[in-house]
N, C-alpha and C positions, 0 to 999 in steps of 0.2 A: 194541726196536732194542738191539742189544749198543753197548758203549762203544766197538769198533772201528768199527765201523756209523757211530755218532755222530760220530767222530773224521774219517774218511772223507767222510763226508757235510760237517764243517765246513770240510775243505780244502777240497771241491768248490765250496763257498758262497762260501768267501774267495777263490777265483779268479776267479769269477764279478764278484765286488763290485771286484777288483782291474783285471781288465779293464776295468770301468765306471768307477771312479773315476781320474784321469788324478793331481788334484791337488788336495789339501785345505789349507786357513789357516785357523787358529783362534787368537787372539787370548785374551790374558787378564791383568789391570791387578795393578801393585804396591798396596801398602796402607800406609797409616800408622794404628800405636795411637796415637789421641788419649788414652786411661787405661786401665788395668787390667791392664798389662803382669806376668806370672807372676801375680797372683791369681788372674788367668783358668784357672790351671790347679789352684786349689784351689776352683774352684765359685764365686768372684765373678765380677760380670761385666765386661764390658771394653765399651768402645765405641770400632770401629774403621771408618775411612773408605777406600774406593778411590781412587785415584789415576790420574792421564791418562799416568802412563808405563806401555808395556805389553810384554809379550812375546808375540813371534809363532812358533807351531809350524806348519812346514811338512812333509806327507806327499806325496811322488810314487811313483807306480810307478816300477820299475827300469828301464822302458822309456823314462822322460821323459826328455828332453835334460838332461845332467849339467852342473852350474854349473862346473865346475872351481874350485871354490874350497874352501878349509877349513871353509866354514859346511854344508856337504852332507855327509852321512856315510850309508855304509849301515847298516842298523838294526843289522844283526847285530855289527859293529864297536863300534858304540855301546854294545850292552848290554854288552859284554866291558868295556869304560873304565871308564863310570860305572855304579856297582852301585844308585843311587837310580834312574835311567832304567829299568835292567833290573828293578826292582821294580814300577814303576808298570806297565810293561808284563804283567809275572808277576801280579798283580793282578787286571786285565784279563782276560787268557788264563783263569784259574782260573776267574773268573766267568760267562764268557761259553762256555768248554770250546772254545776256534776258537784255533789257532795265529797267532801271527803271521807274517807271509812275511820271512824274515830278510835277503831282497835289498830292500825296502822302502827307500825313500830318507826322511832326514828332514834340515830344515833348522832351525835354533834363533837367532832373532835377537830380541834385549831392549834396550829404553830403561832397564829395571830395574837399580838399583843390586845387586851381589850379596855376598850376606853382610853386609849392613847392617840388619836389621830393616826391609826394604821387602818380604818376601814374595815374594821370587826364586823361592825350590824351590816355595810353594803356587804360582804363577803358571806353574811349569813343570808341576805335576803337573795342575791343572786344562785348562791347554792341551792338552797331552797327551793326555789321557784325552778330553777332548771331540774331540779329532782322529782318533784311533784308532775311538772309538764309531762316529762318521761314516765311516769308511773299510770299517769290517766289517758297516756298515748296520745299526746301532742307531739308535734315536729319539732328538732330541737332547732330553735331560732332565735339568736344571741339580739336580736332588736327587740323582740316581745320580751325577753327577761329582762332588758335593761328599764324596757317604760314599764313592766310591773313592779322592778326593783325601786325605780323612782318614787314611784307612787307609795311604796311602804315609808321609804327612806323621808318623805313628807311628813309622815303618821309620828316618823320617831324624831325627827330632827323643826318640824317647822319648816321654814323655810330654804329648805333644802335646795342646793344647784344643781345636784345631777350628776357632776363630777365624778363623785366616788362609786356610784353604780356604771359606770360607763365605763371606767379604767378597769373594774374589777369584773365586767364583763368582756371586756376586747383583750387586757392585758396588752403589755408592750409601753412607749411611751406618748403620751395622749395631748393634744393641744384642745380644749374645752372652753367652750362659751354659752353661756344660758342668755339666749338672748328675749323668749318669752317663757313663761311657765309651759307652753305648749311648743316651742321652739327651742331644741337646743343643739348648738352646732360643735361636731368634733373632727378633729385630723386623726388618725395615727399615723405620729411619724416615722417616716421611711427608714431612721437611722437612730442611733440609740447611745447613751453614755459612753463616751470613747473610755476603751479598754485601759488608756496611760495613763488617764485621770487618776489621782491619788485617792485610795481607798476609803470608804464611809466608813462611820461605825455610827449605830444607832443607839441613842442614851434614853433610857425610860425614865423619865421624871416624876410620873405618875399623875394624876389628877384628880381635883374633887368635882369641878364642875361636867355638864354633859355636855357634850356638842350643842343642843336645843338652847341651853342658858348663855350659851359664851356667844351662839347667832344672835340671842336677843339683848345682850349687852354691846354689841356693837351696833346691833340696827339703834337702840338709846342714843348711843355716841352720836348716829348720823343724827337724829331728830334734834339734837343739842348745838349742833356747830355743822350743818350739811354745806357750807362752802370750805370749812377745813377738811371735811369728811371727803368731799367731793376730788379736794386736790391731792389727799391721801391717796384715796386707790387709784386714782388715775396716775400716781407715781408708782404704786405698785404694777398697773400695766405696763408701766415702761421698763420696769425693770424684770418683769416675766417674759416682755420680748427680748429685752437683753439676755436673758439667760439660754431662750431658745437659740438664738443666734450663735451664742458662745459653745454650746452642744453642738450644734451643728458644723461649726467651724472647727473644734476641738483646742478652742482656746482656754484653757484649764485658767488662766490668771482674771480674765472675764467671768469664767463662769464663780468662782470665787469672790469676787466684785461684788456680783449678782446675790450670792448666799449675804453675804454680811450685809449689803443695802437692805435685802428685802427683810432680814431681820428687823433691824431697825427700826422699818415702816411698821412693822408688827407690833414692836414695841411702841409706837407710836402712838398704834390703834388701841391699845391697852389691854392686849392677850397674852401678857407675856408676864410672868410672875417673877417676883424679885429675887426668888434663888434661883432662876434660870438665867436670869439675865447674870448673875454673877457667874455662874458657869459658862455660860458667852462668853464673856470677859477674860475668864482665866484662859480659855482655849485661845482667843485672839491673841493675847499676851506671849504664846509662845509660838507664834507664825500659824497657826487654823484657824477656819472659820467653823460657824455652825448655826444653824436656826430652828424654830421649831418649824413643827409640819403637822398641818391640822389647824382644829379649831383653837387650840394653846390651852391654858389655863390662867389663873389669876389667882387665889388664893394661896397655891403653894407649890406643886410641880405643873407643868404646862405641856404635858403628854411626850411624845417622840420628840426628841431633839436630833436632829440630822448635823453628824458633825465630822470634817473634813480636816485630816494632816497626812504630811508623807509616813509618818511613822504612828499606826494606829495604837501600837502600845504605850506611846505617851499620852491618848485619849482614855484608854484603858486606865490609866493610873490616874489620871484626874476626875473621873467619873467613879473610881473606888475612893476618892478622897473624899468626893460629895455625896456618898452613899446612894449612889444611882447604877441600877445592874444597866448593862450594854450587852449589845448581839451585833452581831453582822447579817447582811442580807443582800442576795444577787439583785440587781435591779433589772426591770423589761422581762418578769416572765409573764408565762403563759396565762390566758385570761380563763375563762369559767370552761370546765370542761369535764367530760363523760369518763370518771376512773373506772366504774366497771358495771354491768347489767347481767345477772344471773335468773336464767329464766326458768 
């Protein structure tokens, strides 16, 4: 079959799918890095957990009733406005050689804080890819969703580790290591963060830089002092291993010590702003621990901070004094899932 005939066949197949499928809703969770930020880019392990905060992507055929609000956008318009979404869709079109209908309607709703280290871009890629694969008649395959989302994340962030799309795809508690760009190993750990651990509070300190800029800043630090950098990320690996063992053994003291040590190492890596260091020191002064989660931030805030104390109200009071919003989330939630299919 010639390429022209294959293209015509693809168009015909897509028109049939579009006629049958009226609405598809897929969701994906946000994530929190417990340990291993930045070091994971250089082949060290990371421990990541999914959250109860989710992003929802809805695809509808153009003859579906319009919502008449700003959340629903014609796909062609969204592709022109958002380079990341356009890249995600190009990746799918290239793999399956099926052009997507420009008149397809898309709605994106999210509970995940954006640009603060909770994996919002990975959640978008995973949920959108999952929805589109269903729309074009492909089987539900988490491995393929993860692989395509990783390609999109590399476009978005440059030297991405792949941990974000992996935890967002599979959910739960994840041990992740990037061996090579084409070889990533991960284990979905068969245990959870113990329920008897003190509750977590997530504090949104904001962020100016994007993840790609912060990854580049860390790479520059490596180039300036390779021996020192190697020593630092090796120590982060040790902390990641210790934290994983503490979760498994339900040892809250070691778990908290790992959080505190991880924060100190990330500060040495240069990805924690002055204001966030002050926040962390204040939390430590009243018997709690806290660390950034994700790429961090240098100029002002450092994204979402994971804080732990026996009394969450104390953490809330501190957050208010620093004028940082806060929220709570359940850890270990389900990965990407199909919410609704209407035919």
